[in-house]
N, C-alpha and C positions, 0 to 999 in steps of 0.2 A: 573120260573128256577129258584133258588134259588137267594137270588144278590151273592155270594162265583164262581159258577156258570155258570153269567155271562158273554162274555166275553169282556176287559177292551177292551175302545176304542181305543188304544196307541198298541194292542199288533192288532190287527184286518188290522194297519199297518204295521206292519213289519213281517205278514201273505202273503209272498206271489202270494198264490193266492188268496187275499180276493178281489172279486170284484169294488178298487174305482176311477176306477175315465168312467167315459162320455165318449159319441162316440170321444167331439167335445179333450176334453183333454187328451187321447188317441193316434187322431192324428195329435195332437201335439207336445207331446211330443214324436211324435214319430219320426215328419216330414214327413207326407204322411199328406195324405186328411178319414173321413172317408169312401170315394166310395170304400177307397183301404181295410181297416179293413174291410165293407161289401163284398166287392172281396176274401176277406183269408179267410172272414168265410163261402162264397157260396163250396169256393173249403176242405172248414170243416180238416180247419189247425186248426182252433180254434175257441170253439165258447162260444159265453159272457155270462155270465150269463145276466138275465134278471129285472133289478126291477120290486118294485109291481109295476112301472104306464107304463109296458112294452118294456122300454130307457135300451139298451145293457151297460154293464157297466163293462171294463174290468180289469184282475190284471197286479200284475209286470209279469209272471209268461208270460203270454197272450201278451204281450207291448213287451214281450223280441223275444221271435219268428216271430210275426208279423216284429219286425228292420231289426230282420234275413231275411227274405222272404223276407226285399222290398233288403234290399243289393244287394239280385239276381237277384229283377228287374232288381234296377240301372242298375246291371251288361249285362242284356240281354236277361236272364232270361225268356224264358215261366212265366205263377203266377200259372199254374197249375203244371208242372213244379218245382219250385219255393219250392213247400207248398211240395209240392214231397219230397224234397232232404231235405228242413230246419224236416223233420216226419224222415226222414231217419237216420238224426243226433242226433234231441234227445232219438231213443228209439236207436241210440250206443254209446250212451253219459251213458245212462239208462242204458244196458244191459254193460256196461265196469266197473258202481260204482257196480253192486249187480255183477258181479266180482269177482273185488277186498274185496269186501263185506267177504266173502263163504271163496274165500283165506285167511284172517285170522281169519276167525270160525274155516276155518281146519288146520291154524299153531295154534293154541293154543293161552294163555294171552299168555301177557310178549315179545312171537315171536315176533320177526320184519324182516317182509317180504322182507316190503325197499333197495332194494340195492343200 
């Protein structure tokens, strides 16, 4: 990899998908326990990346997803149901984003589609 192609460290921390946080730090950041993070991983809500030593690493995006599941669990929703709800919410958000992009493309340049 050439020096120009190597990502700068600062760029990594701006990346929502960069696995920057250890399990302990991630749990602390969202006010939960490592066991909760393992549980949402087992429910396939998030899949942390692994360091070379095999330790789980979480991204900011994954922490936002886990924090939303935590909110639902704290309200009494079973963890499996909470994970399913969060997955559906995430899919809906993505579908709405894509729909808006397609709407803007169809309207053409310079057209304001927002009413």
